N, C-alpha and C positions, 0 to 999 in steps of 0.2 A: 504493499501500499505506500501513496505518495501523495502527503499532507502539501497541499501546493500553497493554501496560505490561510494564514487565519487573522482576523483582522477585533453589541457588545452582549452577547447569552452570559447566562450562568450555569454553569455544569457543575455538579454537586459529584465529585470523582469518590466512588462508593469505597474504595481502599483507603483514603486518605483522609474524607470526610474535610474535603478541602474545595472551598467554592473557586472557580475560575473563571475571568471574565472574558466575554469573547464576542465579537461580533458577527462573525462567521470563519465555516471550516468549511473548506473543499477538501473529500478525500477522492483521489484517483487510485485505482486498483488496477491489474495485470488485466483482470479475468471479470468476467460478470458474476460468477460464482463468488469471489473475493467481495465481491458489493454487498451479494445478499449477506454475506456471514456478518460483515460489518453490520450492516441494516439490522440484523437481528439481535446483535449483541447491543447497537446500542439503542434499541427500538421501548428501554426503559425511561431514556432522559427526557426532559420537559425542554424538548427544541422541536423544532419544525426541521423534518429530512423531508428531502425528494431527492429521486433520482434523475442524474445527470447524466447524459451521452449515454453510451453503454456499458460503462464501468463507475461511471461517476456518483459521487454522493454528497450532498450540499446541508448542511445544517446550520441554520440562523435559529433567532431567538422565535417563539412561541407566536404564531401570528404574521412573521416577517417572510412575506413571499413575493413575488413580483408581481402578483395580483395585487396586493395593498401597495405596492411602491407605486403600482399604476394608479390605484384610486388617487393617493396620496399626491402627487405629482399634477393630477386633472384638478383636484379640490387647489391647491398651491395655486396654478395659473386659471382657477376661474373656469374649466372646461368642463362640462358633462364629459362624464368616461363612454359616454352614449357615443360621442364622437372621435374619440379615442382609435389607433390603429395599433393592434400586435402583432409581431410577427416572432416565429417560435421554431424549436424542431426536437425540442427533447420534454420528459415530465416536468420537471424545473419552469417550464413555460406555461404548463397547463393555467395555473389561476391569472395567469396575466390575458393568457387566448381565451379562458372564460370571460373575465370582467369587461374585455375590450369593447367598444362597440362593434370594432369589422375584426375577428379573428382570421390571421393568415399562417398559415402552415408553408412551411420550406419544404423545398423538393425531397430534403434526405431527414424530414421529420418521421419520427416513428409513428406506429398505428392509430395510438393515444391521440396523439396532436391533431393528424392526420384526420380523425372523426370529430373532432372539438371544432375544428376551423372553418369559417367560413369561405376559403377559398384557400388555393395551393398556388408557389411559384415554383420557379428553377428552384434548384438547390445553392448551396454557399457556393458552391465552386464554379456556379455560370449566373452569377448575378442577380441572386432570388431577392435580396433585399434591395437593390435598387429596381427591380421589377415591381417590386411591391409598393414603390414610393410614386414610379411614375406613373404607376397603373390605378393605384386606389387613391393616394394621396393629391398628384399635382394633375390629374387629369380632370 
């Protein structure tokens, strides 16, 4: 397992009975089976966990997800969330795709995101984001 970055959630480490303050933890594994193992081992923690890509696991404070971030941004900018667009490809994008006024799946999106999205565009390597911007935002 590779811990890519950590940055404020509180974890109570069971063996040390010590609180650890973090903002986000991204865990990347070599195999999806290893990710599932980590997910099960950490499932008792009071955090939000979402699976990212095929081997990633993201942990944030309870309720902190891309969807709540999108809602916060829309509120801050005084834009109805129904007028927002979200583009995603993995389960860590699920809340954002659900909450946005228009959800767009990248061509490389997993089946869950494809099923939630209103539309699909090309994959990451073939201009999917720019396609979404030009087709659904600027036209």
